[in-house]
DOMAR-219936 format. One record per atom (N, C-alpha, C, O, CB): atom name; x, y, z. Coordinates in steps of 0.1 Angstrom, whole numbers, m for minus. Atoms other than C-alpha are relative to their C-alpha. Glycine has a CB too. Layout:
BEGIN
[node CA [X Y Z]]
...
***
This chain:
BEGIN
[node N [m5 m13 4]]
[node CA [m396 1280 1437]]
[node C [15 m1 2]]
[node O [20 m6 12]]
[node CB [m7 11 8]]
[node N [m15 0 0]]
[node CA [m359 1285 1429]]
[node C [4 15 m3]]
[node O [m1 21 m12]]
[node CB [6 m10 m10]]
[node N [m6 m13 2]]
[node CA [m339 1317 1432]]
[node C [14 m2 m7]]
[node O [22 m11 m2]]
[node CB [2 8 13]]
[node N [m13 1 8]]
[node CA [m310 1321 1407]]
[node C [8 13 1]]
[node O [2 24 0]]
[node CB [m3 m4 m15]]
[node N [m8 m12 m1]]
[node CA [m281 1345 1409]]
[node C [8 0 m13]]
[node O [16 m9 m17]]
[node CB [10 m1 12]]
[node N [m8 m3 12]]
[node CA [m266 1359 1377]]
[node C [0 m11 m11]]
[node O [10 m15 m16]]
[node CB [14 3 4]]
[node N [2 11 10]]
[node CA [m280 1332 1354]]
[node C [m1 5 m14]]
[node O [m12 10 m17]]
[node CB [m12 m9 4]]
[node N [0 m5 14]]
[node CA [m271 1341 1318]]
[node C [m12 m4 m8]]
[node O [m18 3 m16]]
[node CB [12 m3 m7]]
[node N [11 4 8]]
[node CA [m299 1320 1304]]
[node C [m13 6 4]]
[node O [m23 5 m3]]
[node CB [m2 m16 2]]
[node N [12 m8 m4]]
[node CA [m324 1342 1323]]
[node C [1 15 m3]]
[node O [m9 22 m1]]
[node CB [m2 m2 15]]
[node N [m2 m14 3]]
[node CA [m311 1375 1310]]
[node C [m11 5 m10]]
[node O [m16 16 m8]]
[node CB [13 3 m6]]
[node N [11 m4 9]]
[node CA [m337 1375 1282]]
[node C [m13 2 7]]
[node O [m21 10 4]]
[node CB [m1 m11 m11]]
[node N [12 m1 m9]]
[node CA [m364 1369 1308]]
[node C [0 13 7]]
[node O [m10 20 9]]
[node CB [m2 m12 9]]
[node N [m1 m13 m7]]
[node CA [m351 1399 1327]]
[node C [m4 11 m8]]
[node O [m12 20 m4]]
[node CB [15 2 5]]
[node N [4 m11 9]]
[node CA [m355 1421 1297]]
[node C [m15 m1 m3]]
[node O [m22 9 m3]]
[node CB [9 m1 m13]]
[node N [14 2 5]]
[node CA [m389 1406 1286]]
[node C [m9 4 11]]
[node O [m19 12 9]]
[node CB [m2 m14 m4]]
[node N [9 m3 m11]]
[node CA [m405 1408 1321]]
[node C [0 15 3]]
[node O [m11 21 6]]
[node CB [4 m8 12]]
[node N [0 m14 m3]]
[node CA [m393 1444 1327]]
[node C [m6 8 m12]]
[node O [m13 18 m9]]
[node CB [15 4 2]]
[node N [6 m8 11]]
[node CA [m402 1456 1292]]
[node C [m15 m1 1]]
[node O [m22 9 m2]]
[node CB [5 m6 m14]]
[node N [14 2 m1]]
[node CA [m437 1442 1297]]
[node C [m6 9 10]]
[node O [m16 16 7]]
[node CB [m4 m15 4]]
[node N [6 m9 m9]]
[node CA [m444 1461 1329]]
[node C [2 14 m3]]
[node O [m7 23 m1]]
[node CB [5 m4 15]]
[node N [m3 m14 3]]
[node CA [m427 1493 1319]]
[node C [m9 5 m11]]
[node O [m15 16 m10]]
[node CB [15 2 m4]]
[node N [8 m5 11]]
[node CA [m446 1495 1286]]
[node C [m15 m1 3]]
[node O [m23 5 m4]]
[node CB [3 m8 m13]]
[node N [15 1 m4]]
[node CA [m479 1486 1303]]
[node C [m4 14 6]]
[node O [m15 18 4]]
[node CB [m2 m11 10]]
[node N [3 m13 m7]]
[node CA [m477 1519 1323]]
[node C [7 12 m5]]
[node O [2 23 m4]]
[node CB [4 m2 15]]
[node N [m8 m11 4]]
[node CA [m450 1540 1307]]
[node C [6 m3 m13]]
[node O [1 m11 m21]]
[node CB [11 3 11]]
[node N [m8 3 12]]
[node CA [m425 1541 1279]]
[node C [14 m3 4]]
[node O [19 2 14]]
[node CB [m1 12 m11]]
[node N [m14 2 m3]]
[node CA [m390 1528 1278]]
[node C [8 13 m2]]
[node O [5 21 m11]]
[node CB [5 m12 m9]]
[node N [m9 m12 0]]
[node CA [m363 1554 1284]]
[node C [14 m4 m4]]
[node O [18 m15 m3]]
[node CB [m1 8 13]]
[node N [m14 3 4]]
[node CA [m327 1557 1273]]
[node C [8 m9 10]]
[node O [15 m18 6]]
[node CB [8 13 m2]]
[node N [m8 9 m10]]
[node CA [m313 1542 1306]]
[node C [m5 m15 m1]]
[node O [2 m24 1]]
[node CB [m2 5 14]]
[node N [6 13 2]]
[node CA [m337 1512 1300]]
[node C [7 m7 m12]]
[node O [12 m19 m11]]
[node CB [m15 0 m2]]
[node N [m6 6 12]]
[node CA [m324 1506 1265]]
[node C [15 m4 2]]
[node O [20 m14 m2]]
[node CB [m1 9 m12]]
[node N [m14 3 m3]]
[node CA [m288 1508 1277]]
[node C [2 m12 9]]
[node O [10 m21 6]]
[node CB [6 13 7]]
[node N [m1 11 m9]]
[node CA [m293 1484 1305]]
[node C [m5 m13 m6]]
[node O [2 m24 m5]]
[node CB [m9 2 13]]
[node N [5 12 6]]
[node CA [m314 1459 1285]]
[node C [9 m5 m12]]
[node O [8 m16 m15]]
[node CB [m14 3 m5]]
[node N [m9 4 11]]
[node CA [m288 1459 1257]]
[node C [11 m9 5]]
[node O [17 m17 m2]]
[node CB [5 12 m8]]
[node N [m11 7 m6]]
[node CA [m262 1445 1281]]
[node C [m3 m3 15]]
[node O [3 3 23]]
[node CB [13 7 m2]]
[node N [3 2 m14]]
[node CA [m277 1431 1313]]
[node C [12 m4 8]]
[node O [13 m2 20]]
[node CB [m11 m11 1]]
[node N [m12 5 m7]]
[node CA [m244 1415 1321]]
[node C [9 12 6]]
[node O [17 10 15]]
[node CB [9 m8 m9]]
[node N [m8 m12 m5]]
[node CA [m230 1451 1327]]
[node C [m4 2 15]]
[node O [5 8 22]]
[node CB [m4 12 m8]]
[node N [4 m1 m14]]
[node CA [m249 1450 1360]]
[node C [10 m8 9]]
[node O [15 m3 19]]
[node CB [m15 m5 3]]
[node N [m9 9 m7]]
[node CA [m227 1421 1372]]
[node C [14 5 m1]]
[node O [22 5 9]]
[node CB [m1 m14 m6]]
[node N [m14 m5 2]]
[node CA [m195 1436 1357]]
[node C [3 12 9]]
[node O [14 14 13]]
[node CB [1 4 m15]]
[node N [m2 m12 m8]]
[node CA [m201 1467 1378]]
[node C [m3 m3 15]]
[node O [m4 6 23]]
[node CB [m9 11 m4]]
[node N [1 4 m13]]
[node CA [m205 1447 1410]]
[node C [m14 m2 6]]
[node O [m16 m4 18]]
[node CB [7 10 9]]
[node N [13 3 m4]]
[node CA [m242 1442 1411]]
[node C [m4 m14 m3]]
[node O [4 m23 m5]]
[node CB [m10 10 m7]]
[node N [5 13 3]]
[node CA [m264 1412 1405]]
[node C [m14 0 m7]]
[node O [m21 10 m5]]
[node CB [0 m9 13]]
[node N [13 2 6]]
[node CA [m294 1399 1386]]
[node C [m6 m12 7]]
[node O [0 m23 6]]
[node CB [0 m1 m15]]
[node N [7 11 m6]]
[node CA [m318 1377 1406]]
[node C [m12 m4 m9]]
[node O [m19 4 m14]]
[node CB [m4 3 15]]
[node N [11 5 7]]
[node CA [m343 1355 1389]]
[node C [m7 m11 9]]
[node O [0 m18 16]]
[node CB [3 m6 m14]]
[node N [7 10 m8]]
[node CA [m370 1333 1404]]
[node C [m8 m8 m10]]
[node O [m16 m3 m18]]
[node CB [m10 7 10]]
[node N [7 9 9]]
[node CA [m383 1303 1386]]
[node C [m9 m9 8]]
[node O [m7 m12 20]]
[node CB [10 m9 m8]]
[node N [10 8 m6]]
[node CA [m413 1281 1394]]
[node C [m3 m12 m9]]
[node O [m2 m11 m21]]
[node CB [m13 8 4]]
[node N [5 11 8]]
[node CA [m427 1248 1383]]
[node C [m13 5 m7]]
[node O [m21 11 0]]
[node CB [m2 m13 8]]
[node N [12 m5 8]]
[node CA [m453 1255 1356]]
[node C [m3 m11 m10]]
[node O [5 m14 m19]]
[node CB [2 14 m6]]
[node N [4 10 9]]
[node CA [m472 1228 1338]]
[node C [11 m11 m1]]
[node O [17 m13 m11]]
[node CB [m3 5 m14]]
[node N [m11 10 m2]]
[node CA [m448 1201 1350]]
[node C [2 m8 m12]]
[node O [m7 m12 m19]]
[node CB [m3 m9 12]]
[node N [m12 m2 m8]]
[node CA [m421 1192 1342]]
[node C [6 14 m3]]
[node O [18 16 0]]
[node CB [10 m11 m2]]
[node N [m6 m12 4]]
[node CA [m416 1227 1328]]
[node C [2 10 11]]
[node O [m7 11 20]]
[node CB [m9 7 m11]]
[node N [m1 m11 m9]]
[node CA [m402 1256 1348]]
[node C [0 13 m8]]
[node O [3 13 m20]]
[node CB [13 m2 9]]
[node N [0 m12 7]]
[node CA [m406 1292 1340]]
[node C [6 11 9]]
[node O [4 10 21]]
[node CB [m15 4 m4]]
[node N [m4 m11 m8]]
[node CA [m389 1324 1351]]
[node C [m12 9 2]]
[node O [m17 15 m7]]
[node CB [12 8 m7]]
[node N [12 m8 m3]]
[node CA [m417 1342 1369]]
[node C [3 14 6]]
[node O [m6 22 7]]
[node CB [m8 m8 10]]
[node N [m4 m13 m6]]
[node CA [m398 1371 1385]]
[node C [15 3 m1]]
[node O [23 m6 m2]]
[node CB [m5 1 14]]
[node N [m14 m4 1]]
[node CA [m366 1391 1383]]
[node C [2 13 7]]
[node O [m8 20 10]]
[node CB [4 2 m15]]
[node N [m4 m13 m5]]
[node CA [m348 1420 1399]]
[node C [15 1 m1]]
[node O [22 m8 m3]]
[node CB [m5 2 15]]
[node N [m14 m2 0]]
[node CA [m314 1436 1399]]
[node C [4 9 12]]
[node O [m4 16 17]]
[node CB [4 7 m13]]
[node N [m6 m9 m10]]
[node CA [m292 1452 1425]]
[node C [12 7 m7]]
[node O [21 0 m12]]
[node CB [5 m7 13]]
[node N [m10 m8 7]]
[node CA [m271 1480 1410]]
[node C [10 6 10]]
[node O [5 13 20]]
[node CB [m6 11 m9]]
[node N [m9 m5 m10]]
[node CA [m239 1489 1429]]
[node C [2 15 m3]]
[node O [5 19 m14]]
[node CB [14 m7 m1]]
[node N [m2 m14 0]]
[node CA [m238 1526 1436]]
[node C [12 5 7]]
[node O [19 14 3]]
[node CB [m12 8 6]]
[node N [m13 m2 m8]]
[node CA [m209 1525 1461]]
[node C [2 m12 8]]
[node O [m5 m22 6]]
[node CB [m1 13 10]]
[node N [m3 12 m7]]
[node CA [m193 1500 1484]]
[node C [m12 m4 9]]
[node O [m14 m16 12]]
[node CB [12 2 8]]
[node N [10 3 m10]]
[node CA [m222 1503 1509]]
[node C [m14 3 m5]]
[node O [m24 2 3]]
[node CB [3 7 12]]
[node N [13 m3 5]]
[node CA [m251 1514 1487]]
[node C [m3 m7 m13]]
[node O [5 m6 m23]]
[node CB [m1 16 m2]]
[node N [5 7 12]]
[node CA [m271 1494 1461]]
[node C [m14 5 m3]]
[node O [m21 9 6]]
[node CB [0 m15 2]]
[node N [13 m3 4]]
[node CA [m301 1503 1441]]
[node C [m8 m12 m4]]
[node O [m3 m20 m13]]
[node CB [0 10 m12]]
[node N [9 10 4]]
[node CA [m329 1478 1439]]
[node C [m7 5 m13]]
[node O [m14 15 m12]]
[node CB [m11 m4 11]]
[node N [5 m5 13]]
[node CA [m340 1480 1403]]
[node C [m6 m11 m9]]
[node O [m3 m23 m7]]
[node CB [12 7 m8]]
[node N [6 9 10]]
[node CA [m360 1464 1375]]
[node C [m6 m12 7]]
[node O [m3 m24 2]]
[node CB [11 m4 m10]]
[node N [7 12 m6]]
[node CA [m381 1442 1398]]
[node C [m13 m2 m8]]
[node O [m21 7 m10]]
[node CB [m4 3 15]]
[node N [12 3 8]]
[node CA [m408 1425 1378]]
[node C [m5 m15 3]]
[node O [4 m24 4]]
[node CB [2 1 m15]]
[node N [5 13 m1]]
[node CA [m431 1395 1383]]
[node C [m10 m2 m11]]
[node O [m19 7 m13]]
[node CB [m7 m2 15]]
[node N [10 3 11]]
[node CA [m450 1379 1354]]
[node C [m14 2 5]]
[node O [m18 m3 16]]
[node CB [3 m14 m5]]
[node N [14 m2 m4]]
[node CA [m486 1390 1355]]
[node C [m8 m12 4]]
[node O [m16 m12 13]]
[node CB [m8 7 m11]]
[node N [7 13 m2]]
[node CA [m498 1354 1355]]
[node C [3 m5 15]]
[node O [m5 m13 20]]
[node CB [5 m11 m9]]
[node N [m3 6 m13]]
[node CA [m481 1348 1389]]
[node C [0 10 11]]
[node O [5 8 22]]
[node CB [14 m6 m1]]
[node N [0 m11 m11]]
[node CA [m486 1381 1408]]
[node C [m10 m4 10]]
[node O [m20 m12 8]]
[node CB [m4 13 m6]]
[node N [9 3 m12]]
[node CA [m503 1379 1442]]
[node C [3 m14 7]]
[node O [m4 m18 15]]
[node CB [m14 0 m5]]
[node N [m3 13 m6]]
[node CA [m485 1346 1451]]
[node C [13 1 9]]
[node O [18 m9 13]]
[node CB [3 m10 m11]]
[node N [m11 m2 m9]]
[node CA [m457 1361 1472]]
[node C [14 m1 m7]]
[node O [24 m1 0]]
[node CB [0 m10 11]]
[node N [m13 1 7]]
[node CA [m430 1359 1445]]
[node C [8 13 1]]
[node O [20 12 2]]
[node CB [m3 m3 m15]]
[node N [m8 m13 m2]]
[node CA [m421 1396 1448]]
[node C [6 0 14]]
[node O [17 5 16]]
[node CB [m10 12 m1]]
[node N [m5 0 m14]]
[node CA [m417 1391 1486]]
[node C [13 m9 0]]
[node O [23 m6 7]]
[node CB [m10 m5 10]]
[node N [m11 9 0]]
[node CA [m394 1361 1479]]
[node C [13 6 m7]]
[node O [24 5 m3]]
[node CB [m3 m13 m7]]
[node N [m11 m7 7]]
[node CA [m373 1381 1454]]
[node C [6 11 9]]
[node O [18 13 10]]
[node CB [m5 7 m13]]
[node N [m5 m11 m9]]
[node CA [m371 1410 1479]]
[node C [9 m6 11]]
[node O [20 m1 14]]
[node CB [m12 7 7]]
[node N [m8 6 m11]]
[node CA [m358 1387 1507]]
[node C [14 m5 m6]]
[node O [24 m3 0]]
[node CB [m7 m12 6]]
[node N [m13 4 6]]
[node CA [m332 1372 1483]]
[node C [9 12 m3]]
[node O [21 11 m2]]
[node CB [m3 m8 m13]]
[node N [m8 m12 3]]
[node CA [m321 1407 1473]]
[node C [6 6 13]]
[node O [18 9 13]]
[node CB [m9 11 m6]]
[node N [m6 m5 m13]]
[node CA [m317 1417 1510]]
[node C [12 m9 4]]
[node O [22 m4 9]]
[node CB [m11 0 11]]
[node N [m10 10 m4]]
[node CA [m297 1385 1516]]
[node C [13 3 m8]]
[node O [24 4 m2]]
[node CB [m5 m14 m2]]
[node N [m11 m3 9]]
[node CA [m274 1392 1486]]
[node C [7 13 4]]
[node O [19 14 5]]
[node CB [m4 0 m14]]
[node N [m5 m13 m3]]
[node CA [m270 1429 1495]]
[node C [8 m1 13]]
[node O [19 5 15]]
[node CB [m11 10 1]]
[node N [m7 2 m13]]
[node CA [m261 1420 1531]]
[node C [14 m7 m1]]
[node O [24 m2 4]]
[node CB [m8 m7 10]]
[node N [m12 7 2]]
[node CA [m235 1395 1520]]
[node C [10 8 m8]]
[node O [22 5 m8]]
[node CB [m3 m14 m7]]
[node N [m8 m8 8]]
[node CA [m221 1421 1496]]
[node C [5 12 7]]
[node O [11 21 0]]
[node CB [m7 3 m13]]
[node N [m4 m12 m8]]
[node CA [m215 1447 1523]]
[node C [m8 12 m1]]
[node O [m4 23 3]]
[node CB [13 3 m5]]
[node N [9 m11 1]]
[node CA [m244 1469 1516]]
[node C [m5 4 14]]
[node O [m8 m4 22]]
[node CB [m12 m3 m9]]
[node N [6 m6 m12]]
[node CA [m256 1492 1544]]
[node C [m13 6 m3]]
[node O [m21 7 7]]
[node CB [10 10 6]]
[node N [12 m6 4]]
[node CA [m284 1507 1525]]
[node C [m4 m3 m14]]
[node O [4 m5 m23]]
[node CB [1 16 2]]
[node N [6 2 13]]
[node CA [m307 1501 1496]]
[node C [m8 12 m4]]
[node O [m15 18 5]]
[node CB [m8 m14 m1]]
[node N [8 m11 5]]
[node CA [m324 1527 1475]]
[node C [m8 m6 m12]]
[node O [m4 m16 m18]]
[node CB [8 12 m4]]
[node N [7 4 12]]
[node CA [m350 1524 1447]]
[node C [m7 12 m5]]
[node O [m10 22 2]]
[node CB [m10 m11 3]]
[node N [8 m11 7]]
[node CA [m368 1547 1422]]
[node C [m13 m7 m5]]
[node O [m12 m18 m11]]
[node CB [8 6 m12]]
[node N [13 5 4]]
[node CA [m405 1541 1416]]
[node C [m9 12 m5]]
[node O [m5 23 m6]]
[node CB [m7 m8 11]]
[node N [10 m10 4]]
[node CA [m436 1559 1405]]
[node C [m12 0 9]]
[node O [m16 m11 13]]
[node CB [m4 m2 m15]]
[node N [12 m1 m10]]
[node CA [m465 1571 1427]]
[node C [m12 m7 m5]]
[node O [m21 m10 3]]
[node CB [m3 15 3]]
[node N [12 7 5]]
[node CA [m490 1554 1404]]
[node C [1 m15 3]]
[node O [m9 m22 3]]
[node CB [m1 2 m15]]
[node N [m2 14 m3]]
[node CA [m475 1520 1413]]
[node C [m3 m4 14]]
[node O [6 m8 21]]
[node CB [14 m5 m5]]
[node N [3 1 m14]]
[node CA [m493 1517 1446]]
[node C [2 m14 5]]
[node O [7 m15 17]]
[node CB [m15 4 2]]
[node N [m3 13 m6]]
[node CA [m491 1479 1450]]
[node C [15 m2 2]]
[node O [19 m8 12]]
[node CB [m5 m11 m10]]
[node N [m15 1 m2]]
[node CA [m453 1481 1445]]
[node C [5 8 12]]
[node O [13 3 20]]
[node CB [7 4 m13]]
[node N [m3 m8 m11]]
[node CA [m450 1509 1469]]
[node C [m4 m6 13]]
[node O [4 m6 23]]
[node CB [m6 14 m1]]
[node N [4 7 m12]]
[node CA [m470 1490 1495]]
[node C [9 m12 3]]
[node O [13 m14 15]]
[node CB [m15 m6 m2]]
[node N [m9 11 m3]]
[node CA [m447 1460 1491]]
[node C [13 5 5]]
[node O [19 0 14]]
[node CB [2 m9 m13]]
[node N [m13 m6 m5]]
[node CA [m416 1482 1495]]
[node C [m1 4 14]]
[node O [8 2 22]]
[node CB [4 12 m9]]
[node N [2 m4 m13]]
[node CA [m430 1497 1526]]
[node C [m1 m11 10]]
[node O [5 m11 21]]
[node CB [m13 9 2]]
[node N [1 12 m8]]
[node CA [m439 1463 1540]]
[node C [14 m6 3]]
[node O [16 m11 14]]
[node CB [m8 m11 m7]]
[node N [m14 5 m2]]
[node CA [m402 1454 1536]]
[node C [9 11 6]]
[node O [21 9 6]]
[node CB [5 m5 m13]]
[node N [m8 m9 m8]]
[node CA [m390 1485 1555]]
[node C [5 12 m8]]
[node O [13 20 m3]]
[node CB [11 m7 5]]
[node N [m4 m12 7]]
[node CA [m384 1511 1527]]
[node C [m9 12 4]]
[node O [m20 10 7]]
[node CB [m2 m3 m15]]
[node N [7 m13 m4]]
[node CA [m393 1547 1535]]
[node C [2 9 m12]]
[node O [13 9 m18]]
[node CB [5 6 13]]
[node N [m1 m10 11]]
[node CA [m399 1575 1510]]
[node C [9 11 5]]
[node O [8 17 16]]
[node CB [m14 6 m4]]
[node N [m9 m11 m4]]
[node CA [m371 1600 1510]]
[node C [m1 12 m10]]
[node O [5 23 m7]]
[node CB [15 m5 0]]
[node N [1 m11 10]]
[node CA [m380 1621 1479]]
[node C [m13 m3 m8]]
[node O [m15 m14 m13]]
[node CB [12 1 m9]]
[node N [11 1 9]]
[node CA [m411 1628 1459]]
[node C [2 12 m10]]
[node O [3 23 m5]]
[node CB [m14 1 7]]
[node N [m2 m11 10]]
[node CA [m408 1648 1427]]
[node C [7 m6 m12]]
[node O [11 m17 m13]]
[node CB [7 12 5]]
[node N [m7 4 12]]
[node CA [m391 1647 1393]]
[node C [14 m7 3]]
[node O [21 m2 12]]
[node CB [2 11 m10]]
[node N [m13 6 m1]]
[node CA [m361 1624 1389]]
[node C [9 4 m12]]
[node O [4 5 m23]]
[node CB [m2 m16 1]]
[node N [m8 m5 11]]
[node CA [m331 1635 1368]]
[node C [3 m11 m11]]
[node O [6 m7 m22]]
[node CB [13 5 5]]
[node N [m3 10 10]]
[node CA [m326 1601 1351]]
[node C [m12 m6 m7]]
[node O [m11 m9 m19]]
[node CB [8 m11 7]]
[node N [12 7 6]]
[node CA [m361 1586 1346]]
[node C [m11 10 1]]
[node O [m15 15 11]]
[node CB [m3 m13 8]]
[node N [12 m8 0]]
[node CA [m391 1606 1335]]
[node C [m11 m6 9]]
[node O [m18 1 15]]
[node CB [m5 2 m15]]
[node N [10 7 m7]]
[node CA [m413 1580 1351]]
[node C [2 0 15]]
[node O [m7 m3 23]]
[node CB [m2 m14 m5]]
[node N [m3 1 m15]]
[node CA [m395 1581 1385]]
[node C [m4 13 7]]
[node O [1 24 4]]
[node CB [15 m2 1]]
[node N [4 m11 m8]]
[node CA [m412 1604 1410]]
[node C [0 m3 15]]
[node O [m4 6 23]]
[node CB [m13 5 m4]]
[node N [m1 4 m15]]
[node CA [m406 1586 1443]]
[node C [14 m7 1]]
[node O [17 m17 m6]]
[node CB [m12 m9 4]]
[node N [m13 7 m4]]
[node CA [m372 1576 1458]]
[node C [m2 m5 14]]
[node O [m7 2 23]]
[node CB [12 9 m1]]
[node N [2 6 m13]]
[node CA [m373 1552 1487]]
[node C [14 m6 4]]
[node O [22 m9 m4]]
[node CB [m11 m11 0]]
[node N [m12 7 m5]]
[node CA [m345 1537 1509]]
[node C [m3 m8 12]]
[node O [m13 m7 19]]
[node CB [11 10 3]]
[node N [1 9 m12]]
[node CA [m339 1511 1535]]
[node C [14 m3 5]]
[node O [23 m6 m3]]
[node CB [m7 m14 m4]]
[node N [m13 4 m7]]
[node CA [m311 1506 1560]]
[node C [0 m15 2]]
[node O [m10 m20 7]]
[node CB [2 9 13]]
[node N [m1 14 m2]]
[node CA [m299 1471 1562]]
[node C [6 m3 14]]
[node O [15 5 19]]
[node CB [8 m7 m11]]
[node N [m5 3 m13]]
[node CA [m292 1454 1595]]
[node C [14 m6 m1]]
[node O [20 m10 10]]
[node CB [m9 m10 8]]
***
């Protein structure tokens, strides 16, 4: 397993994996289209895109998971657009991405992470809680129709 930081050749995978999970449960919304049209804007605004690749049918590797950290302020980042390919779920890849995100956020001066999710995504919420996120808001979100839970985590 390999973690990659801001790898341009993985930006299409970032869009594809996220589009797959979002459209499985919801519909794409204007902020999704905006972000997916220019993933590099995340990096330009001080955030990052993490991708995780694994060996698959050697010698081939495949991008199996992705996530982004969006800079909200000097000390606050939003964990966003986390997706693991359905074929590889349940293998700890989400946990590995989460640890890599925490490491990058700490090195970037973050004191707190936040995320927006949906109450229907119980496996994702369980993983977030396992990694120390707590729910701070339940109800409609002003930016995403599908977002009805906001969670946050203070970093050490």
